[in-house]
C-alpha positions in Angstrom: -160.9 -69.8 -84.0 -163.4 -70.7 -86.5 -167.0 -69.9 -85.2 -170.4 -70.6 -86.2 -172.5 -67.6 -85.9 -176.2 -68.4 -85.3 -178.9 -65.7 -85.8 -182.7 -66.0 -85.8 -185.8 -63.8 -86.0 -189.2 -65.2 -85.2 -191.2 -63.5 -88.0 -190.7 -62.9 -91.7 -191.0 -59.3 -91.0 -187.9 -58.9 -88.9 -184.5 -58.8 -90.1 -181.5 -60.4 -88.7 -178.8 -57.9 -89.7 -178.5 -56.0 -86.4 -177.9 -59.4 -84.7 -175.4 -60.3 -87.3 -173.7 -57.0 -87.5 -173.0 -57.2 -83.7 -171.7 -60.8 -84.1 -169.4 -60.0 -86.8 -167.8 -57.3 -84.8 -167.3 -59.7 -82.1 -165.6 -62.1 -84.3 -163.4 -59.5 -86.0 -162.5 -58.0 -82.3 -161.1 -61.4 -81.7 -159.4 -62.3 -85.1 -162.0 -65.3 -85.8 -163.5 -66.5 -88.7 -167.1 -67.5 -89.0 -169.8 -69.3 -91.0 -173.2 -67.7 -90.5 -176.4 -69.7 -90.1 -179.5 -67.7 -90.2 -183.2 -68.8 -89.5 -185.9 -66.5 -90.7 -189.3 -66.4 -89.9 -188.8 -69.5 -87.3 -190.2 -69.6 -83.9 -187.8 -70.7 -81.1 -190.6 -73.3 -80.1 -190.3 -75.2 -83.3 -188.2 -78.4 -83.1 -186.9 -77.9 -86.7 -185.0 -74.9 -87.9 -183.2 -75.3 -91.2 -180.1 -73.4 -90.3 -179.7 -74.9 -86.7 -180.1 -78.1 -88.1 -177.1 -77.5 -90.7 -175.1 -75.9 -87.6 -175.7 -79.1 -85.6 -174.7 -81.2 -88.6 -171.4 -79.0 -89.1 -170.7 -79.5 -85.4 -170.6 -83.0 -85.6 -168.4 -82.8 -88.5 -166.1 -80.4 -86.3 -166.4 -77.7 -89.0 -166.0 -74.9 -86.2 -164.7 -74.5 -82.7 -167.3 -72.3 -81.2 -171.0 -71.2 -81.6 -171.8 -67.6 -81.2 -175.2 -66.2 -80.9 -176.5 -62.8 -80.0 -178.6 -64.0 -77.1 -179.0 -67.5 -75.7 -182.9 -67.4 -76.3 -181.8 -67.6 -80.0 -180.9 -71.2 -79.4 -183.3 -74.1 -79.0 -185.7 -74.1 -76.3 -186.3 -78.0 -75.9 -184.0 -79.7 -73.7 -183.1 -82.5 -76.2 -182.0 -79.9 -79.0 -180.4 -77.7 -76.4 -178.0 -80.6 -75.3 -176.8 -80.7 -79.0 -175.2 -77.3 -78.8 -174.3 -77.4 -74.8 -170.6 -76.7 -74.0 -170.3 -80.5 -73.0 -171.3 -81.6 -76.6 -168.0 -82.5 -78.0 
């Protein structure tokens, strides 16, 4: 299974490494491969997030099978953006 690993921290003072370590273990336990998309210093309320934008572009190109994130609040807040990464978006 090919996974997109999404991590986000809201301030530049924070590090996403704790999120990423846990997500890497999750993938490893399942034998999945992953590509990491990381937004640093980007609020969840922002409409544009560089790594999330890349993830959505790659999803449209079917470059992975599943999105894995540490918590759901790492994903988009707006309903329109949320629909782009919902389970029904195929």
